[in-house]
Residue, then its C-alpha position, 0 to 999 in steps of 0.5 A: m436386364k431391361a425387359g423386352r417388349y413383345g406381343v401378339a396381334g390379331n382380330p379378335v385376340g382377347h381369347s389368346l393365351s399367349p400373354w399368360l404363356h409368355s409371362g410364365f416363360s418369363r418367370r421360369t427363365q428369369c428373362p424380363m419380358l413385357y408381353a401384351a395382346y393387341e387387337v388390330e383394326r382390319g386393314g391396319f396391320a402394317d401401320f400397327a407393326r411399324g409403330f410397334f417396332a418403332g416404339g421398341g418392340r422386339g418380337l411379335n406373334v401374329t394370328v388371324p387375320f393378319k398372317e399374310d399381312a405379316l409376311d408382306f410387312a417383313d424385310g425378309a422371311s424363312a423359306f417355309a414362310l415363303r412357301a406357306r405365303a404366311a407368317n406368324v412370327l415377326v422378329l426385329r433383327d439385331g442389325g435392323g430389319i424385320f424377319a418373318c417366320n412361320t412356326d404353325g406347321a412345325g408346332l402342330v406336327r411336333d405337338i401331335r407327334h411328341n406330346l400326343g405320341v401319334e405318328i402322321f406317316g401313313r395316317r389319314v389326315l383331315l385338315v379343316g380350313a385353307g387360310g394362312a395357318a392351314r397352308a402351313a399345316a398342309l405343308a408340314f403334314a405333307e412332309q410327314r407323308p400321310s396316306l391321305l390328306h383330306i381338306a375341308a374349306r368353305k370355298i372349293k377353290a381355296a381347297e384346290d389351291l391348297a392341294e396344289l401348294a402341298g403337291i396333291s394331285h388327286l381331287r374329289s368333291c362331295p356335295p355340301p351337307t345340310p344336317p339339322i342341329k340345335d342352337g343354344g335355345g334348342e331350336k333346330r335349324k339347317i346348316k347352309g352347306a359349307e359356308n357354316l363349317a367355320e361357324l360350327a367349329a366356333q360354336g363347338f359343334p363337330p364339323p360335318t362331312p367336309p364339302l371337299g375331299v383332297g386325297g393324295g398319294l404322298i407315301 
């Protein structure tokens, strides 16, 4: 059996465990697969994807910042990907054409419920971010009917748009925090409001109180 060509595209993408995971899957299932990580230039996703599939690619995982681009590139898409306005999987159909899916939300909910053993129904949920993956997560969380979905985003408008997409009607805003933290050299510095929320997460700091709370009666 000829090995199929697959991969993950993003920027950055060097941290991705997808090549390791899919190589293991290939060995365990004896399904020949060539899987690689591709760091794509920002603004160049469509050209990359076109060349990837023209060169024999069968399927592509897509990570930040190209999930919206992936949906735009596809010839068709699942209902969930269309609702989330983002895709993290592109598949070459047997009859031709590229189909887009979004498994971010379903995968996250399944991991929480089945692997961690935590039910989301009736719980208070904090969601940090409002991008493509967060849209999928918000929709998937809403389907599980939590008692409250709290959204923290760098831009209040993005959180408001996400709340509307998930069908949440009750909004309340909080002033952004400026807690002192220590950087790698031990120097204290101030966090300038919500703009640094993603920076804190990337550096391994616990996120501060979210700048925007979005509560909804989803029961």
